[in-house]
C-alpha positions as CSV (number, residue, x, y, z in Angstrom):
1,M,-2.3,-182.1,-13.4
2,I,-4.9,-179.7,-12.3
3,A,-5.1,-177.2,-15.2
4,L,-8.3,-175.2,-14.5
5,L,-10.6,-174.4,-11.6
6,K,-14.2,-173.3,-12.1
7,G,-16.5,-172.6,-9.2
8,Q,-17.4,-170.3,-6.4
9,V,-14.7,-168.3,-4.6
10,V,-15.1,-169.2,-0.9
11,D,-12.1,-167.5,0.5
12,K,-9.7,-164.7,-0.6
13,R,-6.6,-163.6,1.2
14,I,-3.6,-161.3,0.3
15,D,-1.7,-164.0,-1.5
16,R,-4.1,-166.8,-2.1
17,A,-7.7,-167.8,-2.7
18,T,-9.9,-170.9,-2.4
19,I,-12.4,-172.0,-5.0
20,L,-15.1,-174.6,-4.3
21,C,-15.1,-177.2,-7.2
22,G,-17.4,-180.1,-7.0
23,G,-17.6,-179.9,-3.2
24,L,-13.9,-179.7,-2.8
25,G,-12.2,-176.4,-1.8
26,L,-9.0,-175.9,-3.7
27,E,-6.5,-173.3,-2.5
28,F,-4.1,-171.6,-4.8
29,F,-1.5,-168.9,-4.7
30,A,-1.7,-166.1,-7.2
31,T,-0.5,-162.6,-8.1
32,P,-2.3,-159.5,-6.8
33,N,-3.6,-158.8,-10.3
34,T,-5.2,-162.3,-10.5
35,L,-6.6,-162.0,-7.0
36,S,-8.1,-158.6,-7.8
37,T,-10.3,-160.3,-10.4
38,L,-11.9,-162.6,-7.8
39,N,-14.9,-161.7,-5.6
40,Q,-15.8,-163.9,-2.6
41,G,-19.2,-165.6,-3.2
42,Q,-19.0,-165.3,-7.0
43,D,-18.1,-167.8,-9.6
44,A,-14.6,-167.7,-11.2
45,E,-12.5,-169.6,-13.7
46,I,-8.8,-169.8,-12.9
47,Y,-6.0,-171.5,-14.9
48,T,-3.7,-173.4,-12.6
49,C,-0.3,-175.1,-12.4
50,L,0.2,-177.8,-9.8
51,V,3.8,-177.9,-8.5
52,V,4.8,-181.2,-7.0
53,R,7.7,-181.1,-4.4
54,E,9.0,-183.8,-2.1
55,D,7.1,-182.4,0.8
56,A,4.1,-180.5,-0.8
57,L,1.6,-180.2,-3.6
58,T,1.1,-176.5,-4.3
59,L,-1.4,-175.0,-6.7
60,Y,-0.7,-171.6,-8.4
61,G,-3.5,-169.7,-10.2
62,F,-3.7,-167.3,-13.1
63,D,-6.5,-165.3,-14.7
64,D,-5.3,-166.1,-18.3
65,F,-3.6,-168.9,-20.2
66,Q,-0.6,-166.9,-21.2
67,Q,0.4,-166.2,-17.6
68,R,0.2,-169.9,-16.7
69,E,2.3,-170.8,-19.8
70,T,4.9,-168.2,-18.8
71,F,4.9,-169.5,-15.2
72,Q,5.5,-173.0,-16.4
73,I,8.5,-171.9,-18.5
74,L,10.0,-169.9,-15.7
75,I,9.9,-172.7,-13.1
76,Q,11.9,-174.9,-15.6
77,V,14.8,-172.5,-15.5
78,K,17.5,-173.3,-13.1
79,G,17.4,-171.0,-10.0
80,I,13.8,-169.9,-10.6
81,G,11.3,-171.5,-8.2
82,P,7.6,-171.1,-8.1
83,K,7.7,-168.1,-5.7
84,L,10.2,-166.2,-7.8
85,A,8.2,-167.0,-10.9
86,L,5.0,-165.8,-9.3
87,A,6.8,-162.6,-8.1
88,T,8.0,-162.1,-11.7
89,L,4.4,-162.2,-13.0
90,A,3.3,-159.9,-10.3
91,V,5.7,-157.2,-11.6
92,L,5.9,-158.0,-15.3
93,S,3.3,-159.1,-17.8
94,P,4.3,-162.1,-20.0
95,S,4.9,-159.8,-23.0
96,D,6.9,-157.3,-20.9
97,L,9.0,-160.2,-19.5
98,A,9.6,-161.7,-23.0
99,N,10.6,-158.2,-24.2
100,A,13.0,-157.6,-21.3
101,V,14.6,-161.0,-21.9
102,A,14.8,-160.7,-25.7
103,N,16.4,-157.2,-25.4
104,R,18.5,-158.2,-22.3
105,D,17.0,-155.3,-20.4
106,L,18.5,-156.1,-17.0
107,T,17.1,-152.9,-15.4
108,T,13.5,-154.2,-16.0
109,L,14.4,-157.7,-14.8
110,Q,15.9,-156.2,-11.6
111,R,12.5,-154.7,-10.7
112,I,11.5,-158.2,-9.7
113,P,11.8,-158.6,-5.9
114,G,14.9,-160.7,-5.1
115,V,16.5,-160.3,-8.5
116,G,19.8,-158.5,-8.6
117,K,22.2,-157.9,-11.5
118,K,23.6,-161.4,-11.6
119,S,20.2,-163.0,-11.3
120,A,18.9,-160.8,-14.0
121,E,21.8,-161.8,-16.3
122,R,21.2,-165.5,-15.5
123,M,17.5,-165.1,-16.2
124,S,18.1,-163.4,-19.5
125,L,20.6,-166.1,-20.6
126,E,18.7,-169.1,-19.4
127,I,15.2,-168.1,-20.5
128,G,16.5,-167.0,-23.9
129,D,13.7,-167.1,-26.5
130,K,11.6,-169.8,-24.7
131,L,9.0,-167.1,-24.1
132,G,8.3,-166.7,-27.8
133,I,7.5,-163.8,-30.0
134,V,7.4,-160.3,-28.5
135,P,4.7,-158.2,-30.2
136,T,5.3,-155.1,-28.1
137,S,8.9,-154.6,-29.2
138,V,7.9,-154.1,-32.9
139,T,7.3,-150.5,-33.3
140,T,7.6,-148.9,-36.8
141,A,6.2,-150.9,-39.7
142,A,3.4,-152.4,-37.6
143,T,1.6,-149.1,-37.4
144,G,2.8,-147.4,-40.6
145,G,2.8,-150.3,-43.1
146,G,0.0,-152.6,-44.3
147,F,1.3,-155.8,-42.7
148,N,1.4,-157.5,-39.3
149,A,5.0,-156.9,-38.0
150,T,4.6,-159.6,-35.4
151,T,4.0,-162.2,-38.1
152,V,7.2,-161.1,-40.0
153,V,9.2,-161.3,-36.7
154,E,7.8,-164.8,-36.1
155,A,8.8,-165.9,-39.6
156,L,12.3,-164.6,-39.2
157,T,12.7,-166.4,-35.8
158,N,11.4,-169.6,-37.5
159,L,14.2,-169.1,-40.1
160,G,16.8,-169.1,-37.3
161,W,17.4,-165.5,-36.3
162,N,16.9,-164.7,-32.6
163,Q,14.1,-162.4,-31.3
164,A,16.3,-159.3,-31.0
165,Q,17.7,-159.6,-34.5
166,A,14.3,-160.2,-36.1
167,T,12.7,-157.3,-34.3
168,E,15.6,-154.9,-35.2
169,A,15.3,-155.9,-38.9
170,V,11.5,-155.3,-38.9
171,N,11.9,-152.0,-37.2
172,A,14.6,-151.0,-39.8
173,I,12.5,-151.5,-42.9
174,E,9.5,-149.8,-44.5
175,A,7.2,-152.0,-46.5
176,N,3.5,-152.1,-47.5
177,D,2.9,-155.9,-47.3
178,A,4.2,-158.9,-45.4
179,A,6.0,-160.5,-48.4
180,T,7.9,-157.4,-49.1
181,A,8.6,-156.8,-45.4
182,L,10.0,-160.4,-45.1
183,R,12.2,-160.0,-48.2
184,E,13.5,-156.6,-47.0
185,A,14.1,-157.9,-43.5
186,L,16.1,-160.8,-44.9
187,Q,18.2,-158.5,-47.0
188,Y,18.8,-156.3,-43.9
189,L,19.8,-159.3,-41.9
190,G,22.0,-160.6,-44.7
191,S,23.9,-157.3,-45.1
192,N,24.6,-157.2,-41.3
193,R,26.3,-160.6,-41.0
């Protein structure tokens, strides 16, 4: 697997770029945001994912590790190929995508080119909580209390609650420390069963 390219950008186009690595020019497809960080003639470092198909080896590039990880999760979902996964990351950041999936926000998912209502529903169901914790969806206690709400949400998901339930519980409580927040969130979840 080719996981990282580091070298001089020798060519940049609207949907792809080429980096010279050890005398070999490696072309990769990327989102407009990633391509905007590259300047021809300058050195760059790009995280990559090599997609092997029967008739082609195609490299996809990302300016950060989280985007690459999200891309790799997306292409494992039935019905989502590399082009749709790349289009998804062109429209939504990994945290926005995780938030939309966790909250079943079909309107946000339908902003992705080529994704209609049925596709958005399928994406939401099949991706599930494979994308992990959604720090942007925790709103209240994270700012007002003295604890990291994302950590409490992660603890709750590790205990078996899904992302949406854990986030709802953390948003519903008021606590000054993580231990109290976890206890109150567990009580909240227990009373709503």
